[in-house]
Each structure stands twice: as C-alpha cells, then as structure tokens.
C-alpha positions as CSV (number, residue, x, y, z in Angstrom):
1,X,-6.9,19.4,33.3
2,X,-7.5,22.2,31.2
3,X,-10.5,22.3,29.2
4,X,-10.1,22.2,25.6
5,X,-7.1,19.9,25.7
6,X,-5.6,20.1,22.3
7,X,-2.5,17.4,21.4
8,X,-0.2,17.5,19.0
9,X,0.8,14.1,17.1
10,X,3.5,13.8,14.5
11,X,5.5,10.6,12.8
12,X,9.0,9.6,13.7
13,X,10.2,11.3,10.1
14,X,9.8,14.1,12.1
15,X,12.9,13.6,14.2
16,X,11.9,15.9,17.2
17,X,14.5,15.4,20.0
18,X,12.8,13.5,22.7
19,X,13.2,16.2,25.4
20,X,11.5,18.8,23.2
21,X,8.7,16.5,22.3
22,X,8.2,15.6,26.0
23,X,8.3,19.4,27.2
24,X,5.5,20.1,24.8
25,X,3.6,17.2,24.7
26,X,3.9,16.0,21.2
27,X,3.2,12.3,20.6
28,X,4.9,10.5,18.0
29,X,3.4,7.5,15.8
30,X,6.7,5.5,14.3
31,X,7.2,4.6,10.3
32,X,8.3,1.2,9.9
33,X,11.9,0.2,8.6
34,X,11.1,-3.7,6.6
35,X,14.9,-5.5,6.6
36,X,14.4,-9.0,4.5
37,X,11.3,-10.2,6.6
38,X,12.0,-8.4,9.8
39,X,10.0,-5.3,10.7
40,X,11.0,-2.9,12.9
41,X,9.6,0.2,14.5
42,X,11.5,3.7,13.8
43,X,12.9,5.1,16.8
44,X,11.4,2.1,19.0
45,X,13.4,-1.2,18.1
46,X,16.1,0.0,15.5
47,X,19.0,2.6,16.1
48,X,20.1,4.6,12.9
49,X,23.6,3.8,13.6
50,X,23.0,-0.4,13.3
51,X,21.1,0.5,10.1
52,X,23.6,2.3,8.7
53,X,26.4,-0.1,9.4
54,X,24.2,-2.9,7.8
55,X,23.9,-1.0,4.8
56,X,27.5,-0.4,4.2
57,X,29.1,-4.2,5.2
58,X,25.5,-6.2,4.3
59,X,24.6,-4.5,1.2
60,X,21.0,-4.5,2.2
61,X,18.3,-2.5,0.9
62,X,15.5,-1.5,3.1
63,X,12.0,-0.8,2.5
64,X,9.9,1.6,4.4
65,X,6.2,1.8,5.2
66,X,3.9,4.5,6.9
67,X,1.9,3.4,9.7
68,X,-1.6,1.8,8.9
69,X,-4.9,3.0,9.6
70,X,-5.2,0.8,12.8
71,X,-2.0,2.2,13.9
72,X,-3.2,5.9,13.5
73,X,-7.0,4.9,15.1
74,X,-5.3,3.6,18.5
75,X,-2.9,6.7,18.4
76,X,-6.0,8.9,18.4
77,X,-7.5,6.7,21.0
78,X,-4.6,6.7,22.9
79,X,-4.4,10.8,23.2
80,X,-8.6,10.7,23.5
81,X,-7.8,8.2,26.6
82,X,-5.5,10.5,28.2
83,X,-7.9,13.4,27.9
84,X,-7.2,15.0,24.3
85,X,-10.3,16.8,23.4
86,X,-8.6,17.7,20.0
87,X,-5.6,16.3,17.7
88,X,-3.5,17.7,15.1
89,X,-1.4,15.4,13.5
90,X,1.5,16.7,11.1
91,X,2.3,14.6,8.6
92,X,5.1,13.6,6.4
93,X,5.0,15.4,3.2
94,X,2.2,14.0,1.3
95,X,4.6,13.9,-2.0
96,X,6.8,11.6,-0.2
97,X,4.6,9.0,1.5
98,X,1.2,7.9,1.7
99,X,0.4,8.9,5.4
100,X,-1.3,12.3,5.4
101,X,-4.0,10.4,3.5
102,X,-3.8,7.1,5.9
103,X,-3.9,9.5,8.9
104,X,-7.3,11.5,7.3
105,X,-8.9,7.9,6.6
106,X,-8.1,6.7,10.1
107,X,-9.5,10.3,11.2
108,X,-13.1,9.1,9.8
109,X,-13.1,6.0,11.6
110,X,-11.9,7.1,14.5
111,X,-14.9,9.8,14.5
112,X,-17.4,7.0,14.6
113,X,-16.6,5.7,17.8
114,X,-15.0,9.3,19.7
115,X,-17.3,11.9,17.9
116,X,-16.6,14.3,20.4
117,X,-12.9,14.4,19.6
118,X,-11.8,16.5,16.7
119,X,-9.0,15.3,14.7
120,X,-7.3,17.7,11.9
121,X,-4.5,16.5,9.7
122,X,-1.9,18.6,8.2
123,X,0.3,17.9,5.4
124,X,3.7,19.3,6.6
125,X,4.8,19.5,2.9
126,X,8.5,18.6,3.9
127,X,10.2,16.0,6.2
128,X,13.0,15.6,9.2
129,X,13.5,18.3,11.5
130,X,11.7,21.0,9.0
131,X,8.9,18.7,9.8
132,X,9.6,18.8,13.2
133,X,9.6,22.9,13.2
134,X,5.7,22.6,12.1
135,X,4.9,20.3,14.8
136,X,6.7,22.3,17.4
137,X,5.0,25.4,16.6
138,X,1.9,23.5,16.6
139,X,2.0,22.0,20.0
140,X,3.6,25.6,21.4
141,X,0.4,27.4,20.2
142,X,-1.7,24.5,21.2
143,X,-0.7,25.1,24.9
144,X,-2.3,28.7,24.7
145,X,-5.2,28.0,22.1
146,X,-8.8,27.8,22.9
147,X,-9.8,26.1,19.5
148,X,-8.1,23.5,17.2
149,X,-8.5,26.1,14.4
150,X,-5.7,28.3,15.9
151,X,-3.3,25.3,16.3
152,X,-3.8,24.2,12.5
153,X,-3.4,28.0,11.7
154,X,-0.3,28.0,13.7
155,X,1.0,25.0,11.5
156,X,0.3,26.8,8.5
157,X,1.9,29.3,8.9
158,X,5.2,27.4,10.2
159,X,5.3,25.4,6.8
160,X,6.2,28.8,4.9
161,X,8.9,28.9,6.8
162,X,10.6,25.9,7.4
163,X,12.9,24.0,5.1
164,X,15.4,21.1,4.4
165,X,18.3,20.7,2.2
166,X,20.6,17.8,1.8
167,X,23.7,16.4,0.2
168,X,23.8,12.6,-0.7
169,X,27.2,10.9,-0.2
170,X,27.0,8.4,-3.2
171,X,24.1,8.0,-5.8
172,X,24.9,4.1,-4.9
173,X,21.7,3.4,-2.6
174,X,19.5,5.5,-5.0
175,X,20.4,3.1,-7.7
176,X,19.7,0.0,-5.5
177,X,16.6,0.9,-4.8
178,X,15.8,1.2,-8.2
179,X,15.0,4.9,-8.1
180,X,17.8,6.2,-10.6
181,X,20.1,3.8,-13.1
182,X,22.8,1.9,-12.2
183,X,24.7,3.7,-15.3
184,X,23.8,7.0,-13.5
185,X,25.2,6.0,-10.4
186,X,28.5,4.8,-11.6
187,X,29.4,7.9,-13.3
188,X,28.2,10.0,-10.4
189,X,30.9,7.7,-8.1
190,X,33.4,8.6,-10.6
191,X,33.0,11.8,-10.8
192,X,32.6,12.7,-7.4
193,X,29.4,14.2,-7.8
194,X,27.5,14.9,-4.7
195,X,23.5,15.8,-5.5
196,X,21.9,18.3,-3.6
197,X,18.2,18.2,-2.8
198,X,15.5,19.9,-1.4
199,X,11.9,20.1,-0.8
200,X,10.0,22.4,-3.2
201,X,6.9,24.4,-1.8
202,X,4.6,21.4,-3.1
203,X,6.7,18.8,-0.7
204,X,8.1,17.0,-3.6
205,X,12.2,16.4,-3.4
206,X,14.0,18.1,-6.0
207,X,17.5,18.4,-7.1
208,X,19.1,22.1,-6.7
209,X,22.6,21.7,-7.6
210,X,25.6,18.7,-8.5
211,X,28.8,19.6,-7.2
212,X,32.1,18.0,-7.0
213,X,33.2,17.1,-3.6
214,X,31.6,17.0,-0.1
215,X,33.2,20.4,0.9
216,X,31.7,21.9,-2.0
217,X,28.3,20.6,-1.0
218,X,28.3,21.6,2.3
219,X,29.3,25.3,1.3
220,X,26.5,25.5,-1.4
221,X,23.9,24.2,1.3
222,X,24.9,27.2,3.5
223,X,24.4,29.5,0.7
224,X,20.9,28.0,0.0
225,X,20.1,28.5,3.4
226,X,21.4,31.9,3.7
227,X,18.9,33.3,0.6
228,X,15.9,31.4,2.3
229,X,16.4,32.8,6.0
230,X,17.6,36.4,5.2
231,X,15.7,37.8,8.0
232,X,17.3,35.4,10.6
233,X,16.4,32.1,12.1
234,X,14.3,30.7,15.0
235,X,16.0,26.7,14.5
236,X,18.6,25.2,12.9
237,X,19.6,21.4,12.8
238,X,22.6,19.8,11.3
239,X,21.3,16.2,10.2
240,X,23.5,13.1,9.1
241,X,23.1,9.2,8.5
242,X,26.6,7.5,9.9
243,X,28.4,10.8,9.1
244,X,29.2,12.6,12.2
245,X,32.5,14.0,10.9
246,X,30.9,15.9,8.2
247,X,28.3,16.8,9.9
248,X,30.4,18.3,12.3
249,X,32.3,20.1,9.7
250,X,28.6,21.4,8.3
251,X,28.1,22.4,11.8
252,X,31.2,24.6,11.9
253,X,30.5,25.9,8.8
254,X,27.1,27.1,9.8
255,X,28.2,28.8,13.0
256,X,30.8,30.7,10.9
257,X,29.1,31.8,7.7
258,X,25.8,32.1,9.4
259,X,26.3,33.7,12.9
260,X,22.6,32.4,13.8
261,X,21.2,33.6,17.2
262,X,19.4,30.6,17.8
263,X,20.7,27.2,19.1
264,X,21.8,24.4,16.4
265,X,21.3,20.9,16.9
266,X,23.1,18.0,15.6
267,X,21.0,14.6,15.4
268,X,21.0,11.6,13.4
269,X,18.5,11.2,10.4
270,X,15.6,8.7,11.3
271,X,16.2,5.2,9.5
272,X,13.0,6.0,7.3
273,X,14.8,8.9,5.2
274,X,18.8,7.1,5.6
275,X,17.4,4.0,4.2
276,X,16.5,5.8,0.7
277,X,19.3,8.0,0.4
278,X,22.1,5.9,2.3
279,X,24.5,6.6,4.9
280,X,26.5,9.5,4.5
281,X,23.7,11.8,3.9
282,X,24.2,15.3,5.3
283,X,21.3,17.8,5.6
284,X,20.4,21.1,7.6
285,X,16.7,22.0,8.4
286,X,16.1,25.6,9.4
287,X,12.9,27.3,11.1
288,X,13.4,31.2,9.8
289,X,11.9,34.3,11.2
290,X,9.0,35.5,9.8
C-alpha cells in the first residue's frame, strides 16, 4: 500500500459511473429519498426508473435528505480502516444542500478518534456529473499526490471549468413540492414553456432562459455550453430523468453541433435530482479545457 494514500469521497448526487469510480477508487456516500414513510438510499435500493414511474402514475412527491453526521463519520472510518491516510470529500453545492456543512461537522467528530487521518471537505458549488468531474479530477490527482493539499488544489481548479445546464419538461413537480405557485405551473404548461436552469459560480440554481418547446430548449442548451467551453472539452455527459428519447436527441445535437473530441456519456439523473425537478428533465454536464 502506497504511503500518504489519499482517498476521494463524494456523494451519490455526483452520478459518477460505477466503473469510473472503481477505477479511480472514489468512494460514494448515498443521499436518501423518502417516499411516504419509506426511506431509500440513492443508488443502493432505489432505481431511478422506478421512482419516476411512481411520480408519473401515483402523483407522489418524494423528499430528499443528505447523509447524517454519523453516516459521514462511518464513511471516513471505512476509508481509514482500508488504509487511507487522508480523505478529500467533494460535496454537492452548499447552496442546494446541507451536505457540505454536515460533512465538516463529521470531520471534526472523526478527528477526535482518528487524529492521524486528515479530512478536507470541498464544496463543489455544482451538482450531478459536473460535481462528478470535480471528484474525478481530485481522484486522478490523488494517484500521484504527495499531500492532501495537492488534491484539494486540483479540485478547486476543476471547479472553475465544470458546469451543468438542464431543461425541465414541466413546472408541475416544482409546484407540487411548493417551490413555485400552482398558477405559474399551469400557465407554463399551457404555453409549453421549458425553463432552463444552470448553477452559477456561487452554486445557486438560477434560470437562464424560458423557451417554447423542448427542441428550442435543447438548442439553447447547446449554445449555452458552447459559450462556456470555447476552448474545447475534457468531458461531456448527457443526463435525463425518464426521458431517454429526448436525451438521445440531445446527444445527437451535441455530436453534430459541438463536435467534441472527448467521449460523451449518457446516464439517468440520480433520484435526488429527479425528485425535485420531476421526470422528463434533461441536462448537459461538462468539463471544459482550461
């Protein structure tokens, strides 16, 4: 086992493909999705497709929850037990969740029992595969790093070059969750308005456009990403919540309009993301050159 072994930990919202996480040794802590009185672990005992089916057919309104301090402490201990001498946690944007704050509290608790193992918590200021790209950069750096500071610096650099943009199929689920008014939702449905959201530099979700129809939404998303990535791409990921057909259209548009030299992944949004925005959401995460 190498000296100064540094392990990168992230949460399930990062949506890192299992084979990539395994190859780079990235550990994942699951968020929870609560449906009625039943709590499921994201990516462990809840399939995205099943949740989205129930949302469409049963009109359920799932709730989400980030891991508890005890869950984080247990995750840190598992890493230490397996030989980690330092741990870097890449968390979901603190503007969207309390995960980063809780992970820092857990790090202080953990340090009392494992003073020889350092834990650093990095706020990714983003979500989904954009967060995943930050974790991947950190884990890649960890393979040759001599200090935890080098890994944290790699993550901080990566944060400046990643992004996520998404188009909602409907405002209905935001209305059900109480995040917008029912009247606004109904007007949006009548006009076939597709809100397009991104995450700002501060990690807050913010609207960037409202367009009529999904095709116009896909076209806008492509132009938005092209402006952010004018030097090229390290990674691109098409994501969707029970909308494989639209995601395929977006993938084809990306290939035709952006002509990226990198590979393009396609995956479902984690239920934690889909629970808020609803089925039908499509998104594009990127890691730009720079």
